[in-house]
C-alpha positions in Angstrom: 6.5 -135.3 -62.3 3.4 -134.1 -64.5 1.0 -137.0 -65.4 -2.5 -137.1 -66.8 -3.8 -137.7 -63.3 -2.1 -134.6 -62.0 -3.6 -132.6 -64.5 -6.9 -134.1 -64.0 -6.7 -133.5 -60.3 -5.7 -129.9 -60.9 -8.6 -129.4 -63.1 -11.4 -131.0 -60.8 -9.7 -128.9 -57.8 -10.2 -125.8 -59.7 -13.7 -126.5 -61.3 -15.2 -129.9 -60.0 -17.5 -130.1 -62.9 -14.7 -129.4 -65.5 -14.3 -133.2 -66.2 -18.2 -133.9 -66.5 -18.5 -130.8 -68.9 -15.5 -132.2 -71.0 -17.1 -135.7 -71.2 -20.4 -134.3 -72.3 -18.6 -132.5 -74.9 -16.6 -135.5 -76.3 -19.9 -137.6 -76.2 -21.7 -134.7 -78.0 -18.8 -134.5 -80.5 -18.6 -138.3 -81.1 -22.7 -138.5 -81.4 -22.4 -135.5 -84.2 -19.5 -137.1 -85.8 -21.1 -140.6 -86.4 -24.5 -139.2 -87.2 -22.6 -137.1 -89.9 -20.5 -140.0 -91.1 -23.6 -142.3 -91.4 -25.7 -139.7 -93.2 -23.0 -138.8 -95.8 -23.6 -140.4 -99.0 -20.9 -138.8 -101.3 -18.6 -141.9 -100.8 -21.1 -144.2 -101.8 -21.7 -142.3 -104.9 -18.0 -142.3 -105.8 -17.9 -145.9 -105.3 -21.0 -146.4 -107.5 -19.4 -144.2 -110.4 -16.2 -146.3 -110.1 -18.0 -149.4 -110.5 -20.0 -148.0 -113.5 -16.5 -146.9 -115.0 -15.0 -150.3 -114.6 -17.9 -152.0 -116.1 -17.8 -149.8 -119.2 -14.1 -150.3 -119.4 -14.6 -154.2 -119.3 -17.2 -153.9 -122.1 -15.2 -151.5 -124.1 -12.2 -153.9 -123.9 -14.2 -156.9 -124.8 -15.8 -155.0 -127.8 -12.4 -153.7 -129.1 -10.7 -157.1 -128.7 -13.5 -158.8 -130.9 -13.5 -155.9 -133.3 -9.7 -156.0 -133.6 -9.9 -159.8 -134.3 -12.4 -159.5 -137.0 -10.7 -156.2 -138.4 -7.3 -158.0 -138.7 -8.9 -160.9 -140.6 -10.4 -158.3 -142.9 -7.1 -156.7 -143.6 -5.4 -160.1 -144.1 -8.1 -161.1 -146.7 -7.4 -157.8 -148.5 -3.8 -158.2 -148.3 -4.0 -161.7 -149.7 -6.2 -160.7 -152.7 -3.8 -158.0 -153.5 
């Protein structure tokens, strides 16, 4: 039966340094990945734009609600006077 240990043993028999090279490769990849992830600012910028858009939406809804109430009162006054 083929298992991970059998494969690992076969690789080490063919090239004793293969596992060490593989582990170094994985560590190097992870180091580059983490460094790239931490230095990437595009996600933070997208979140900031989303928060700004949400704030503008809340302000617009509040303004329109107030304006709508006042405008409704104005139309009622005009309607009553006609």
